[in-house]
N, C-alpha and C positions, 0 to 999 in steps of 0.2 A: 407428490412431495416426498413421501416416505421412501419411494424408490430412488429418488435423486439423492437423498441423504445417505441411503445405504451404499449407493455407487461411490459417493464421496468418501465414505468410511473405508470401503474396499480398496479404493485407489490409494488412500493414505497408508493402508496396511501393505499394499504391494510396493509403494514407493519406499516404505521403511525397510522391507525385505531386500529390495534392490540395493538400497543404501548400505545395509548391513553386510550383504554379500560382497559388495565392492570394497567395503572396509576390511573384510576378512582377507582379501587378496593383499591389501596393503599391510595388514597386521602380520600375515604369514612371513613376509620379507623382513618385517621389523623384529619379530621375536626370534627369528633365526639369524639375526645379524650379530648376536653376541653369544659367546660361550662362557662368559663369566656368570657363575651361578647367582651371585648377589644382584648384579645388574639385571639378569634375566627375570628373577622373581619380581623385582620392582616393575619391570616393563609389563609382565603378565598381569599383575594386580591392577596397574593403571589402565591397561587395555580392557580388562573385564569391566571396570567402572564405566569406561568410555563406550564400549560396544553394547553393554547391557543397560546403560543409563541408570546406574544405581548409586546409592549413598556409599556403599562400602564393598570391599571384596577381600577374599582371603585365599591363600594357597598354602596348603599344609603338605609337606613332603613326608613320604613314608620312610621310616627308619627300620630296616629289616632286623637289625641286631636287637632292638628293644621292643619291636612290634608296635611302635607308637607312630602317631601322626604328629609332626613337629611343625609349629608355625614359627618361621624366622622372618625377620625384617632386615633390610639393608641399612647400613650406617653410612653417612657421608654422601656427598653428591655422586661419587662414582659408584657407590653401591657395591664395593668390592668385599667389604667385611659384613658378615652376618651375625646377628645376635638372636638367641632363642628367646621367644616371649612366653610360649606355653606349649604343652604337649598333651595329647589325649590318647586314650587307648582305643583300639578297634572296637566298634560297637557303642562307644560313648558319644552321645549327642548325634546330631544329624550327620556331621562329617564322618564320625566313626561308623555310623550305620551304612553310609554310602561306601566307605572303604571296605567294610566287612562283606557287604553283599555284592559289591562291584556294580551297583545299579544307580542311575541318576534319579533325582528326586526334586519335586516342586512342593513347597509348603507356602501357603498364603495366609496362614494364621499360626505362627510359630508356637505361641503359648498354649494352644489347644492341642498340639501334637505331643503325645507322650514320649516321643523319641528326642524331642528338643531338650537341650541342657542349658538352662538360663544362667549358669555360673559365669560365663564370659560377660554377659550383659551386666551382671551384678558388679563385676570387677571394674568394668570400663564406664558404666553409666550409659552405655549405648542401648537402644531398644530395637530388637529385631522383630520385624513384622512378617516379612516375606523373604523367602530365599529359594534360589535354584542352586542345586549342588550336583556335581558329577565327578566320577573318578578319573584320574589321569592314568591311562593304561597304555603300555607299550608291549605289543605282542602278548597280551594277556597278563603281563606283569604289572603289579600296582606300583606306581611311582608317587602318587599323592592324591589330593582332592582339591578342587577349586570350588569357590562359592561366590555367588553374586547376591548381595543383600539389599533389600528395600528399593524397589524401582522408584525413580524420581517423579515420573509423570503418569504412572498407571497404578491402579489399585492393587494389582498383583501380577504374577508371572503367568504366561500362557504356555501351551505346548509348543507354539512356534518359538518362544524364547528358549525353551529347553532344547529344541532341535538346533537352534543357532549356537547355543552354549556347547552342545555336543560337538559341533564342527570345530569350534574354537578349541575345545578340550583336546581334540585329536592333534591339532597343530601345536598346542602348548606341550603335550606329552612328548612329541617328537623333539621339540626344542630342549625340554628338560633332560631327556635321555642323551641328546648330543652333548649337553653341558656336563652331565655325569660322566660320559665317556672321556671328555676332555679333562675334567677334574681328576679322574682316576689316572689318566695318562700323565698329567702333570705331577701327581703325587708319586706315581711309580718312578718317574724320571728324577724327582727330588730325592726319593729314598735311595735310588741307585747312585746318584751323584754323591749323597752323603756317605754311602757305604764305600764308594771308591776313594773319597777323601779320607775316611776313617782308616781304610786299609793302608793308604799311603802314609798316614801319620804313624800307624802302628809299625809298619815296615821300617820307618825312619827311627822309631824308638827301639825296635827290636830287630836290628839288621842281622843278616847271616854273618857268621864268624868263620874265617879261615886265616889263621895266623900261626906263626912259630915264635916261641919265646925260649931262647936257648935250645936245649935238647927236646923241648916239648912242643908238639904240634897240637893246636886246639881248633876244633871245628864245632859249630852249633847251628841248628836250624829249628824254627818253629813253623809248623804247617797247620793252617786252620781248616776246619771242616766247612766253615762258611766264609764270608768275605773277611770278617775279623773274628778273633777268638779270645778265649780267656786264659791262654798260657803265654809264658815269656821265658826267655833265657837272658842272662846278663854276664858280661865280663868287664871288670874294671880294675885298673891298676891301683894298688894300695900304697906301694912304695917301689923302690928300685928292684926289689927281689920278691915281692909278694903280690899276688893277684887274687881278686875275689871272683867266684863263679856262682851263679844261681840259676836254678830252674824252678819256676813257680807255676802253679796250676790253681786257678780260681774255680774250677769245676762249673763254669758257665760258658755258654756259647753266645755268638752274636755280639751285638752292641753292648749289652750289660757286661758280658764277660770281658770285652775289649776295654771298656772304661775301667773296670776294677783292676784288670791286669796292668794298665797304664799307671793307676794310682799306686799300686803296691810296688811296681818296678821303679817308679820315680822315688818313692819313699826309701826303697832299698839302696838306691844309689846315693841319696842324701845321707842316710844314716851310716853308710859304709865309711864315710870320711871320719866318723867318730868311733864306731865300734867294729869296723870292717875286719880287723885282725882276729876277732873273737867270735866264732860262729854262734856259740850259745847266746852271748850278749846281743848280738845283732838280731838273731831270730826272736829273742825275747822282746826286744824293742818293737819289731814289726808286729808281733802278737799283740802287744799293748796298744799300739797305734790302731790296729784293726778293731780291737775291743772297744776303744773309747771314741771311735768315729760316730757321727750322728746316725749313720746307717751302717751298723757293724757288718763287716764282710765275714760270712760264715763258711765253714767247710772248705777252707783254703789249704793248699799244700805248698811247702817251700823246702827245697834242699839247697843249703848254702855251703860252699867250700872255700877254704883258704889254701891257695897253692904257693908253696915255698919253692921257687925255681932252683936255687943253688943246691939244696939237699934233696930235691925231688920228693918232697913230703906234701901230702894232701890231708888236710883236716876238714871234716864235714859234719854237719848236723842235718839229719833227714826228718823233717816235721811234716809227715804226710805220706802220699802214695807215689813218690818218685822212686825209681828203681836204679840203684847204683850197682854196676857189674864190673868186676875186675877180670880181665882175660890175661892169664899168665901161662906161658908155656903151652899155648893153644887150648887151654881149659878155662871155661867161664865159671866164675864164682859170684853168686848173688850175695851182696853184703847186706844182710837183713838186719839193719839197725834203724831205729827211729820210731816216732809215734804216729798215730793214725791221722791226726789233723792238726794244722797250725792253730786252729781255734781252741784246742784243748790247752790245759795248763802245762807249760813246758819248764817250770821252775827246776825240776829234777833231771831235765834232759842233759845228756853228756855227748860231747863230740867224739868222733871216731877218727883215728889217724891211720893213714895208709902210706907206707914207704914204697914209692914207685921205682921199678927197675927198668933197665933198657929192654925194649921188646914188649913191655906191658901196654895194654890198652885199657883205659878206664872209661866206661860209658855210663851216662846218666840219661834216663829217658822217662817220660811221663807214661801213665797207664793207658793213654789213648792208643798207642801202637799195639799193646797187648789185647785191647778190646776190639781190634779190627775183626770183622766177621766175614765168612764166605757165604755162598748161597744157601748152604744148609744150616746156617746160624752158628757154626762152630767158630770159636775165638782163636786168634793166632796164638796168644798165650806166651808166658815168660820162657818156657822151655825152648820153643822154636826160635825165639829171638836170641837167646843165649847160644843156641847151636849155630845160628847164622854168624854171630860175632866171632866164632872160632875159625871161620874161613880166613885164608890169607888175602890180604889187601895191600895195595901199594901206598895208600894214603888214607888219612882220616876222612877227607872229603868223599873219597870213593866209598867208604864204609857207610856214611850217612845216605848218600844217593842210592847205594845198593840196598840198604835196609828199607828205605821208603819204597823202592821198587819191589822188594820182596813182599812187603805188606800189601802193595797194590795187586801183585800177582795172586796172593792168597785170597784177596777179596773177590776175585773172579769177576771184575767189572761192576760189583755192587757199589764201589766207591768208599772213600774214607769218610766216616761219619763222626769221628772224634778228632779233636785237636791233638796234635802230636808235637812234642818238643824233644830234642836230642842234643846232648853235649858229649863230645868225644875228646879224650886226651890220649895222644900216642907218644910213647917215650922212645927216642932213638938210642 
């Protein structure tokens, strides 16, 4: 009688193992059918309860930046959005211990195990009795931890349960890693798309300039070290005979610099309609605008000029680190006027007037070109740039292209790591 009963029990165990292994084949295709992380987490947790026949299941993802395990649940039917419910440190509780040691674990009396943290039960009202927990590992790298909690028809978990859970964990880890790869690829594609769009917008707002106004040829370029940058140049008509020119440097790279450059450039154009003829007043208003913004822009530079075409007169105020250079008779002169930063008080600042003559070249450039370094770390510097500007050129466009090429050659293949802006006025 006993033997027959034992055979019946053994047969039930074998049937259950065959059933679970068959289920694993089906589950493998199911959990690998989605690359959406929210949906995947939902499928994995539902599958754990199904295959392990438990009351509850959890999946905690490892967050490398914080060194935490994070429990997230999907929102909505599609499960595309995730919300964080709680996080634990490595070593904290059973899941933290498993993550830290990278070892699976069975506990059939949770409250008698010193590693168990009852805090979650207290918050939820749930009572944890038994659990099987295993790490999700991909090529030795920790991705997270999965747990099956409280078997429905058995008093506790067995080694066979742990083996089955381990096989499922391997499948789940592969699915999670694939989803992470896909998520990262989507994020990279999104960032690249946003950068391309941002660069197109910035190029639209800060187009290259090549034009002639009476006897004066004007060219301008802004070259960014990254996709977008924190420098800008502007040219706008004030009236029939006067034009405003500006070169700004927010001393920031990337998206933050591009955003701030767009803000200041836009404000400059708007305020030029009111105070554009007076460099001091215009720069003072830009200064006040920046100071009273909700998030003040610090350490900015702005050189603003008013060009009077009929009498070839240029009035400018240099608030920052722009470099105005006058080339006359083949000799470069650095016009060292201005304050260190637009963020400083400019109440006592005064504009400078320059009378331009036929054959003159007036150049304004940001400090980015001076800071170009070669392989030995040596900077290009103001002296070399001024020397280059003394060379004979047929047009202002050729000067800008030549100057950028000169800086590139000096860098010896290291590349341009600073934003560069250049404005040139050539007098016939």
